[in-house]
C-alpha positions in Angstrom: -2.9 22.3 21.2 -4.5 24.7 23.6 -7.3 27.0 22.4 -7.8 30.2 24.5 -11.1 31.9 24.2 -11.1 35.6 23.5 -13.5 38.4 22.7 -14.1 37.9 19.0 -16.2 41.0 18.4 -13.6 43.4 19.8 -11.0 42.1 17.4 -12.9 42.2 14.1 -10.5 44.5 12.1 -7.4 42.7 13.2 -9.1 39.4 12.6 -9.9 40.4 9.0 -6.2 41.3 8.5 -5.0 38.1 10.3 -7.3 36.0 8.2 -6.2 37.6 4.9 -2.5 37.3 5.8 -2.9 33.7 7.0 -4.7 32.9 3.7 -2.0 34.6 1.7 0.7 32.5 3.5 -1.4 29.3 3.1 -2.2 29.6 -0.6 1.2 31.1 -1.7 2.6 28.8 -4.3 -0.4 26.4 -4.2 -1.8 25.5 -7.6 -4.9 23.6 -6.3 -6.4 24.9 -3.0 -7.9 21.5 -2.4 -4.4 20.2 -1.8 -4.4 22.0 1.6 -7.4 20.0 2.9 -7.0 16.6 1.0 -6.2 13.6 3.2 -5.7 9.9 2.6 -5.6 9.3 6.3 -2.5 11.4 7.3 -2.5 15.0 8.4 -3.4 17.5 5.6 -1.2 20.5 5.1 -3.8 22.9 6.6 -3.9 20.8 9.8 -0.2 20.7 10.1 0.0 24.5 9.7 -2.5 25.2 12.5 -0.8 22.6 14.8 2.5 24.4 14.2 0.8 27.7 14.8 1.7 29.0 11.4 -1.9 30.2 11.1 -4.2 31.3 13.8 -6.9 29.1 15.2 -9.4 31.7 14.3 -8.4 31.5 10.6 -8.7 27.7 10.8 -12.2 27.9 12.3 -13.3 30.4 9.6 -11.9 28.2 6.9 -13.7 25.2 8.4 -16.9 27.1 8.4 -16.5 28.2 4.8 -15.1 24.9 3.3 -16.7 22.4 5.7 -13.8 19.9 5.8 -13.9 18.9 9.5 -16.5 16.1 9.0 -14.4 14.6 6.2 -11.3 14.8 8.3 -13.1 13.2 11.3 -13.8 10.2 9.1 -10.6 10.0 7.2 -7.7 11.0 9.5 -6.2 7.8 10.9 -4.7 9.3 14.1 -6.8 8.3 17.1 -4.8 10.1 19.7 -4.0 13.8 18.9 -6.4 14.6 16.1 -9.7 13.7 17.9 -8.8 15.9 20.8 -7.9 18.8 18.5 -11.1 18.3 16.5 -13.2 18.4 19.7 -11.5 21.6 20.9 -11.9 23.3 17.5 -15.6 22.5 17.5 -16.0 23.8 21.0 -14.2 27.0 20.1 -16.1 27.4 16.8 -19.4 27.4 18.8 -18.3 30.8 20.3 -17.2 32.3 17.0 -19.8 34.0 14.9 -17.8 35.3 11.9 -19.4 36.9 9.0 -18.9 34.0 6.6 -19.9 36.0 3.5 -17.3 38.6 4.3 -14.6 36.0 4.8 -15.6 34.1 1.7 -15.0 37.3 -0.3 -11.6 37.8 1.4 -10.7 34.1 0.6 -11.8 34.5 -3.1 -9.7 37.7 -3.4 -6.6 35.9 -2.0 -6.9 32.8 -4.2 -7.9 34.8 -7.3 -11.4 33.4 -7.9 
């Protein structure tokens, strides 16, 4: 999975819309949002969706900053080939993104109805 760096600040409005649309697609029909990030060693649904490019890498990074699931995944996901490389790339990319976490939390709460 290749992550291409881009100018985050110039794309804020479209990023807001992308995040909201990605979250709507993610949480549509989901009763328990935790089901998207839960793992017993296999790939959680959220990881599968980002690997299939069903959601943007930016949405994934924002969700990881809000929900803090990457450290848990790093410990629990059994794959020692593809996942560690993906996790490393996401962490490098996340270092360049400085999203307004409060704003994105509000968008997420609106989407899931909290």
